[in-house]
Every structure is written in structure tokens, then in C-alpha cells.
VOPAGU-2260 file (C-alpha; in pm, 1 decimal, decimal comma):
REM VOPAGU-2260
SITE   aa  ch    i         X         Y         Z
SITE  ARG   A    0    8004,5   13406,8   11713,9
SITE  GLY   A    1    7641,5   13496,5   11744,8
SITE  ASP   A    2    7323,3   13333,5   11867,6
SITE  SER   A    3    7343,5   13017,2   12073,7
SITE  GLN   A    4    7100,9   12746,7   11964,7
SITE  SER   A    5    7024,1   12431,6   12160,5
SITE  GLU   A    6    7000,6   12093,2   11991,4
SITE  LYS   A    7    6994,4   11734,5   12112,2
SITE  ASN   A    8    7246,5   11463,5   12029,8
SITE  GLU   A    9    7167,1   11095,7   11972,3
SITE  SER   A   10    7143,6   11025,3   12345,1
SITE  GLY   A   11    6895,8   11310,2   12392,6
SITE  ALA   A   12    7135,9   11536,5   12580,9
SITE  ALA   A   13    7114,3   11906,3   12508,4
SITE  MET   A   14    7394,0   12059,3   12303,9
SITE  ASN   A   15    7468,2   12428,2   12260,7
SITE  GLU   A   16    7599,1   12531,4   11922,1
SITE  ASP   A   17    7728,0   12880,0   11851,1
SITE  LEU   A   18    7613,8   12994,4   11510,0
SITE  SER   A   19    7758,8   13301,9   11344,4
SITE  THR   A   20    7517,8   13569,3   11229,0
SITE  LYS   A   21    7781,8   13729,7   11004,7
SITE  SER   A   22    7812,9   13682,4   10629,4
SITE  TRP   A   23    8087,3   13467,8   10476,8
SITE  PHE   A   24    8263,7   13785,1   10361,6
SITE  GLU   A   25    8270,2   13927,4   10713,2
SITE  GLU   A   26    8400,7   13596,5   10849,3
SITE  ALA   A   27    8672,7   13581,1   10581,8
SITE  LYS   A   28    8767,8   13941,2   10655,9
SITE  GLY   A   29    8789,4   13861,0   11026,0
SITE  THR   A   30    9013,2   13561,7   10955,0
SITE  VAL   A   31    9256,2   13778,1   10756,5
SITE  GLN   A   32    9246,8   14051,8   11020,7
SITE  ILE   A   33    9352,5   13806,7   11290,2
SITE  PHE   A   34    9691,5   13785,9   11116,7
SITE  PHE   A   35    9766,2   14135,0   11243,8
SITE  THR   A   36    9748,7   14021,9   11605,1
SITE  ARG   A   37   10090,2   13970,0   11761,8
SITE  GLU   A   38   10028,0   13600,4   11825,5
SITE  MET   A   39    9932,0   13506,4   11471,0
SITE  THR   A   40   10198,1   13725,5   11309,3
SITE  TYR   A   41   10478,1   13562,8   11507,2
SITE  LEU   A   42   10339,3   13210,7   11465,4
SITE  SER   A   43   10273,1   13234,3   11090,5
SITE  PRO   A   44   10625,7   13121,5   10983,3
SITE  LEU   A   45   10583,0   12807,6   11195,5
SITE  PHE   A   46   10235,3   12753,8   11049,3
SITE  MET   A   47   10383,8   12779,1   10700,7
SITE  TYR   A   48   10656,5   12530,9   10786,0
SITE  THR   A   49   10397,8   12265,6   10879,5
SITE  GLY   A   50   10289,2   12267,3   10514,5
SITE  PHE   A   51   10618,9   12351,9   10345,1
SITE  ASN   A   52   10818,8   12063,0   10492,5
SITE  GLN   A   53   10648,4   11756,9   10345,5
SITE  PRO   A   54   10694,1   11822,7    9970,5
SITE  TYR   A   55   11071,1   11801,9   10012,6
SITE  GLN   A   56   11058,4   11520,1   10266,8
SITE  GLN   A   57   10820,9   11285,6   10086,2
SITE  ALA   A   58   10872,8   11379,5    9721,5
SITE  THR   A   59   11223,2   11519,8    9668,7
SITE  PHE   A   60   11401,0   11318,3    9938,2
SITE  GLY   A   61   11181,0   11009,1    9938,0
SITE  ASN   A   62   11167,3   10954,2    9562,2
SITE  ARG   A   63   11543,8   10992,6    9526,1
SITE  PHE   A   64   11676,2   10796,2    9821,6
SITE  PHE   A   65   11435,5   10501,7    9805,5
SITE  THR   A   66   11353,9   10259,6    9525,5
SITE  LYS   A   67   10999,9   10253,7    9388,3
SITE  ARG   A   68   10910,0    9940,4    9583,0
SITE  SER   A   69   11051,1   10087,0    9903,3
SITE  ILE   A   70   10888,6   10430,3    9902,7
SITE  GLY   A   71   10547,3   10281,3    9987,4
SITE  ALA   A   72   10688,0   10112,7   10297,8
SITE  GLU   A   73   10869,1   10433,8   10394,5
SITE  LEU   A   74   10547,8   10634,0   10372,4
SITE  ILE   A   75   10384,7   10377,8   10601,0
SITE  ILE   A   76   10666,4   10438,5   10850,1
SITE  PHE   A   77   10619,0   10814,9   10814,9
SITE  HIS   A   78   10245,8   10809,1   10879,9
SITE  LEU   A   79   10265,5   10549,5   11158,4
SITE  MET   A   80   10506,8   10780,4   11335,8
SITE  GLU   A   81   10261,3   11066,0   11274,6
SITE  ILE   A   82    9989,2   10867,2   11451,8
SITE  LEU   A   83   10224,2   10784,0   11738,8
SITE  GLY   A   84   10340,5   11144,5   11763,4
SITE  ALA   A   85    9985,8   11280,5   11771,7
SITE  ILE   A   86    9886,4   11043,6   12054,6
SITE  VAL   A   87   10198,7   11096,8   12265,3
SITE  VAL   A   88   10218,2   11475,1   12223,7
SITE  GLY   A   89    9844,4   11528,7   12262,6
SITE  ARG   A   90    9839,8   11340,3   12592,7
SITE  PHE   A   91   10150,1   11519,7   12716,5
SITE  LEU   A   92   10018,1   11868,0   12640,6
SITE  ASP   A   93    9684,1   11794,6   12808,2
SITE  ASN   A   94    9837,9   11627,2   13114,1
SITE  GLU   A   95    9805,2   11886,1   13388,7
SITE  LYS   A   96    9870,5   11635,5   13667,8
SITE  GLN   A   97   10242,4   11581,1   13599,7
SITE  ILE   A   98   10324,1   11935,7   13482,5
SITE  ASP   A   99   10057,0   12183,3   13588,1
SITE  CYS   A  100   10213,0   12480,8   13405,6
SITE  SER   A  101   10111,8   12496,8   13039,1
SITE  ARG   A  102   10410,3   12719,7   12966,3
SITE  LYS   A  103   10651,7   12448,6   13086,0
SITE  ARG   A  104   10473,7   12185,5   12875,8
SITE  ALA   A  105   10502,9   12412,5   12573,0
SITE  ILE   A  106   10876,7   12464,8   12624,4
SITE  ILE   A  107   10940,5   12091,3   12668,0
SITE  CYS   A  108   10733,4   12009,0   12360,6
SITE  MET   A  109   10908,0   12266,0   12142,5
SITE  GLY   A  110   11250,6   12166,0   12273,1
SITE  LEU   A  111   11188,4   11804,2   12176,9
SITE  PHE   A  112   11049,8   11912,9   11840,9
SITE  VAL   A  113   11368,8   12105,5   11765,5
SITE  LEU   A  114   11580,9   11804,1   11862,0
SITE  ILE   A  115   11379,5   11547,1   11664,6
SITE  ASN   A  116   11324,6   11755,6   11351,4
SITE  ALA   A  117   11681,6   11889,7   11344,6
SITE  THR   A  118   11815,8   11533,2   11366,1
SITE  GLY   A  119   11603,3   11433,4   11066,2
SITE  ASN   A  120   11727,0   11735,1   10870,7
SITE  ALA   A  121   12089,9   11661,9   10966,7
SITE  ILE   A  122   12053,1   11309,3   10828,7
SITE  ALA   A  123   11905,7   11455,2   10510,0
SITE  PHE   A  124   12196,1   11698,5   10472,2
SITE  PHE   A  125   12436,9   11404,7   10512,8
SITE  GLN   A  126   12250,4   11208,4   10246,2
SITE  GLU   A  127   12233,6   11501,9   10004,7
SITE  ILE   A  128   12602,4   11592,2   10038,1
SITE  SER   A  129   12705,3   11226,9   10005,2
SITE  ALA   A  130   12489,1   11189,2    9694,8
SITE  ARG   A  131   12668,7   11477,6    9526,2
SITE  HIS   A  132   12998,9   11292,9    9555,4
SITE  SER   A  133   12863,5   10946,2    9483,8
SITE  LEU   A  134   12915,6   10767,8    9153,1
SITE  SER   A  135   12678,1   10482,9    9239,6
SITE  LEU   A  136   12301,6   10470,2    9266,5
SITE  ILE   A  137   12170,2   10668,1    9562,8
SITE  ALA   A  138   11828,8   10496,2    9581,5
SITE  ASN   A  139   11808,8   10255,5    9877,3
SITE  ASP   A  140   11604,8    9937,2    9876,8
SITE  ILE   A  141   11420,2    9840,2   10191,5
SITE  SER   A  142   11612,3    9508,1   10195,1
SITE  GLU   A  143   11947,3    9687,2   10228,4
SITE  ILE   A  144   12108,7    9777,6   10560,9
SITE  ARG   A  145   12204,0   10121,9   10431,9
SITE  ALA   A  146   11832,7   10206,7   10402,4
SITE  ILE   A  147   11822,4   10239,9   10782,3
SITE  VAL   A  148   11980,1   10586,5   10769,1
SITE  PRO   A  149   11726,7   10759,9   10539,3
SITE  SER   A  150   11447,2   10554,1   10699,5
SITE  THR   A  151   11541,4   10705,1   11034,9
SITE  ALA   A  152   11498,2   11052,4   10885,0
SITE  PHE   A  153   11150,5   10954,1   10761,4
SITE  ALA   A  154   11052,6   10822,3   11105,3
SITE  LEU   A  155   11178,5   11134,6   11281,8
SITE  TRP   A  156   11005,1   11364,6   11033,0
SITE  GLY   A  157   10676,8   11176,2   11073,7
SITE  PHE   A  158   10682,2   11210,2   11451,7
SITE  ALA   A  159   10792,5   11575,2   11438,7
SITE  ASP   A  160   10525,0   11665,6   11182,8
SITE  ALA   A  161   10245,4   11537,4   11405,6
SITE  GLN   A  162   10414,0   11689,1   11710,9
SITE  ILE   A  163   10423,0   12042,4   11574,6
SITE  GLN   A  164   10072,5   12029,5   11427,9
SITE  VAL   A  165    9921,9   11908,4   11755,7
SITE  TYR   A  166   10118,3   12179,3   11934,9
SITE  CYS   A  167    9985,6   12451,1   11700,2
SITE  TYR   A  168    9623,9   12349,7   11760,0
SITE  TRP   A  169    9683,9   12326,6   12135,8
SITE  LEU   A  170    9854,2   12667,1   12141,5
SITE  ILE   A  171    9571,1   12830,2   11948,2
SITE  GLY   A  172    9327,9   12679,1   12198,7
SITE  SER   A  173    9527,2   12824,9   12487,2
SITE  PHE   A  174    9521,6   13173,0   12329,8
SITE  TYR   A  175    9160,1   13187,7   12214,6
SITE  LYS   A  176    8884,4   13044,3   12430,5
SITE  SER   A  177    8590,3   13199,8   12246,2
SITE  GLY   A  178    8453,1   13010,8   11947,0
SITE  HIS   A  179    8451,7   13336,9   11752,0
SITE  ASP   A  180    8825,7   13402,7   11761,9
SITE  HIS   A  181    8935,3   13040,8   11796,1
SITE  SER   A  182    8771,4   12937,0   11468,3
SITE  ARG   A  183    8928,1   13233,0   11288,0
SITE  ALA   A  184    9271,5   13151,5   11427,6
SITE  VAL   A  185    9239,3   12790,1   11313,2
SITE  GLY   A  186    9120,9   12915,0   10974,2
SITE  TRP   A  187    9426,8   13137,0   10944,1
SITE  TYR   A  188    9652,7   12848,0   11046,3
SITE  LYS   A  189    9509,2   12624,5   10772,8
SITE  CYS   A  190    9536,0   12903,0   10513,5
SITE  VAL   A  191    9905,1   12962,9   10587,0
SITE  GLN   A  192    9975,2   12590,3   10608,0
SITE  SER   A  193    9815,4   12533,9   10266,6
SITE  LEU   A  194   10017,2   12821,7   10123,1
SITE  GLY   A  195   10334,0   12655,6   10251,5
SITE  THR   A  196   10234,5   12325,5   10092,7
SITE  ALA   A  197   10163,0   12494,3    9757,1
SITE  ILE   A  198   10498,9   12674,7    9758,1
SITE  GLY   A  199   10677,8   12354,5    9858,5
SITE  TYR   A  200   10531,5   12156,9    9568,3
SITE  PHE   A  201   10600,5   12444,9    9329,4
SITE  LEU   A  202   10970,7   12427,1    9419,6
SITE  ILE   A  203   11001,5   12048,2    9382,3
SITE  PRO   A  204   11132,1   12049,4    9019,8
SITE  THR   A  205   11510,4   12069,8    9057,1
SITE  GLU   A  206   11538,8   12314,6    8768,3
SITE  ARG   A  207   11361,3   12564,7    8994,8
SITE  LEU   A  208   11551,3   12480,5    9311,9
SITE  ASN   A  209   11806,3   12202,2    9354,8
SITE  GLU   A  210   11769,0   11936,6    9621,8
SITE  LEU   A  211   12015,5   12080,6    9870,1
SITE  ALA   A  212   11865,8   12427,7    9830,4
SITE  GLN   A  213   11515,7   12290,0    9896,5
SITE  LEU   A  214   11637,5   12132,2   10219,8
SITE  SER   A  215   11821,3   12452,4   10315,9
SITE  VAL   A  216   11512,4   12670,3   10264,9
SITE  SER   A  217   11299,5   12423,8   10460,4
SITE  SER   A  218   11554,0   12418,9   10744,4
SITE  LEU   A  219   11572,6   12799,7   10750,5
SITE  LEU   A  220   11193,8   12828,5   10774,8
SITE  PHE   A  221   11200,7   12566,4   11050,0
SITE  LEU   A  222   11457,3   12762,2   11250,5
SITE  VAL   A  223   11289,5   13101,0   11203,8
SITE  GLY   A  224   10942,2   12967,3   11277,8
SITE  THR   A  225   11057,7   12783,4   11588,2
SITE  ALA   A  226   11255,8   13080,1   11720,3
SITE  LEU   A  227   10957,5   13314,1   11681,2
SITE  SER   A  228   10721,4   13062,8   11841,5
SITE  PHE   A  229   10926,2   13070,8   12161,7
SITE  THR   A  230   10817,8   13434,3   12197,6
SITE  GLN   A  231   10451,8   13327,0   12198,2
SITE  LEU   A  232   10422,7   13072,8   12476,6
SITE  PRO   A  233   10096,1   13024,4   12663,3
SITE  SER   A  234   10032,2   13218,3   12981,0
SITE  THR   A  235    9750,6   13262,6   13227,9
SITE  THR   A  236    9606,1   13537,5   13009,0
SITE  VAL   A  237    9322,4   13435,1   12777,3
SITE  LEU   A  238    9239,4   13648,3   12475,6
């Protein structure tokens, strides 16, 4: 970024704000070019997964395995777990007192993400396969005991979704300390994430891709993205 300008906040303290002197076209070009760095190339599948996962989870899975009156409560569970996940994971990743090595914190965080998200997907696979052989209604009402199983998947997915998004922002911050490159990396992350969301919603109609295939594609992207992300852990080197 370009010139540094000083402003004052409400308390009168001086604030330095980096303002870019480049045109919007040059900034957009720079954002696309950052994809060709090793870090962003390897992390892009994981970025895409953070947007691709929810269309299946909330729409395909949620609307089929919960009754209409229950889906609202399930979404509350999902987003409450997102809030909890963001708080817990954010504090853990920033806690240098207990684990001073950022690389170790990254490995622990990603290991837990794999465990939590994979458990949610395993429950979904169980539900989908059981539904194919079921002659009764597969929609669960919140008042029924059997709703606990798909509800657990929703809770796990909510926590894991916040966990991986917080991790992505934290990882970008560990790679890029300058406002110039950091903002472009975040811009690229949001672009790829939005692309994943668009593709996920495009595939929701079962005539395009059946339910089990949607879950399989989502799980494959999850595995590939996670595996590649383990090659891009933070180090003492700042770009």
C-alpha cells in the first residue's frame, strides 16, 4: 500500500491508515496474481471448501432430515456453535503463553478440525445411506429422540466451519504482515470462498447431483484442501 496518512479516532489518539495509490484495476490484478504464489495456490482448495460445504449441510441435508418446524432450531444450533468455535479457536491460536510455537498451534488446530468435521460427515453418510433403504419418513422432528443424531452433525459442522475460517484468517496474517499483501490475500480468500458457495448452491438440485454425491464431493474437497494446507504451516519467515 502507498502513502500513510494520520487521522484521529474518537478519543483523539493518532491513527495511521495505509491508503493505496493504485487504481482499482491494479489492485484487482494484484489480487489475482497472488494466487500464483505457492501459499495461495496450495490453500485455495481449503478456501473453496469453506464456501462449498454449507449449501449441502444446511440446504440438502438440513431440509431433508429435519421437519420444517425443526430446521429453524437446527440452524440456531449451527450458528451458536459457530460463535463458540470462533471464540475458542481464536483464543487458542493467539495464545502464545501456553504454546509459543505458531506451527504447533496450527497443527493442533487442523488436527482437531479434521476430527470434528470428519465426524460430522461420517454421521451424514450414515444418514444418507440409511435414508436410501428406508421406507418411512426421513425428516426428524426436534421432539423426537432420533433427531439427536443429525443434530450432532449440525453442531459439529457449525463448530468446524468457524474453526477453519478463523484458522484461514490467522494463517494469512502469519504469512503476510504488510497491509499491501495481506489485504490482497484476504481478497483472494473471499473470492475463492464465494466461488465455492456459488458452485455448492448450483449443485443443490438433486437432478444435477444426488444427495450422496453432493456429500462425497464436499468430503473429497475437504480432504484435499486439508492435506494441502498441512504443507503450508506458519514458520518464522514473514513474506
